[in-house]
Residue, then its C-alpha position, 0 to 999 in steps of 0.5 A: m576128668t578127661a575124655p575125647g572131645t574135651a575143650t580147652p580155653h583159647d580166645l574162642d567163640a564156643f558157639a562157632g566151635r560147638i563147645v558144650f560147658c558143664l560146671w562143678t564149682g565146689p569141693e563136693i565129691m560128685s555122686d555116682a549118678r552125677l558121674r554117669a550123667l557127666w559121661t553121657i554128655f561126653r559120649n553122646t553130645g558129639c561136641g567138644v565138652a568143657f568140664i569146668t571145676r573150681e580148679t580150672v575156672g580161672d583158665w576161662v576168666k577173661p583178663d579184662f573181665p574178672l569174675h564178680p567180687a562176690w564169687p568167693y562168697l557164693s554157694s556152689t549152686h550160685k557159682a554155677d548160676y553166675l558162671r553159666c551167665y558169664l560163659m554164655h556172654h563171653y564165649g557163647g556155645g552150649y551149656t548143660d546141667i550135669k544130667s543124663t542126655s542121649k541127644r546129639w547136639g550138632p543139629f541144635f547148633n545147626q538150627l541156631a546157626a541157620s537162624d537169626k535168633l540169639a539162643l536155643g533151648y527147650q520149652e520151659l514148663a509152667h511148674g519150672i517157674p515157681h519162684i516168681t510171684g504176683e502178676l509177673g509170675d502169673l504172666l510168665r507161667r501163662s507164657h511158658q511155652e514161649l520161654i526156654g528152660l534153665c538146664a540146657f541151652i545154646f547162646r550166641k556170644g556177646t549179644p544184647l541178650t547175654a549182655a543184659w543177662l550178665a548186667r542184671t546178674e552182676a547188678l544183683l551181686d553188687q547189691k548183695l556184696d556187703a551182705l555176702r561178705r558178712h554171711p558167705a555160703i556155708h554149704p553148697l545148697d545154701q539159701t536165705g532162711v534154709l535151716l542149717p545143721n545147727g537148726q538156725p535159719s541161714p543168713y546167706p542173703l540169696r534166695w534159691a532162684e534169685l541169681l538165675g531163674e528170677i533174672f533169666h525168666p523175665l529177661t527171656y520173656e522180654q526177648r522171647h522173639q529172639l529164642l528158638l525152641s527145640p528139645i535139647d532138654p536132658s533127663f531130669a530123673s535121678y540125677r543127684 
C-alpha cells in the first residue's frame, strides 16, 4: 500500500525525520476496519509513514544488527512486539498500532524535541497492566499515571532506554529460542496455553504480554523520569 508521505529506509534518524512506523508482520489479510484505521494514520498524522510488512521488513534490518534468530518462530503479534522495539532503538521516531487516529503528530514530535526526555507517550491506564502480578504489578498499577502506553509513542533512537528495552527483549528470546524452535507459533495470536483449533492447549512458549508489556512497563517505570506524557493515543474502539 502506498500513500503520500510514505517513508523508505535509509540510514536515517526517524525521530529527526518525523517518521511514524506501522507494522503488519504476518500473512493474514487485513480487515476492512484495519484498512480504514491505517488510512487515518496516513491521512491525519501529517508525518511520513513507514508501513512495514513481512515483505518489506528486511529493508529496515541494519546489516550489522540482524533480527534475533527467534524471529521466524514468533507469532505475528510477537513479531510486531519485537520489531517495534528494534525500530525504536535503531531508528527512533514514532510508532502506532493500526488503530484510527485523528491527531496530528507534529506537535508531539515538537514537544519531545524541545525537551531532554527520551520518549513521549500517552498516559497508561491501570487496567492496561493486567499481565504483571504480585508486588511489582501492584506497584505499576498504582504508578500508571507516570507510565506511557504501548500502542502509540515516540522515542529518540539509540538511547540507554531503547538499549535496555532491546537487550531485555533479546535476552528473553535467547532463553526461549530452543523452545520456540520446537514449538513455533501456529496462528497470529498464539500464546502459551491458548486452546488450539484441535482443542489442545498451545505449547508455544511465550505468554501474550511476555515480549512487550512484561518488559516495557517495568522498564519505563524504572526510567519514568525520562518520559513525557501527552495525548497521542489512538482510538481503541472497533479496530479489529
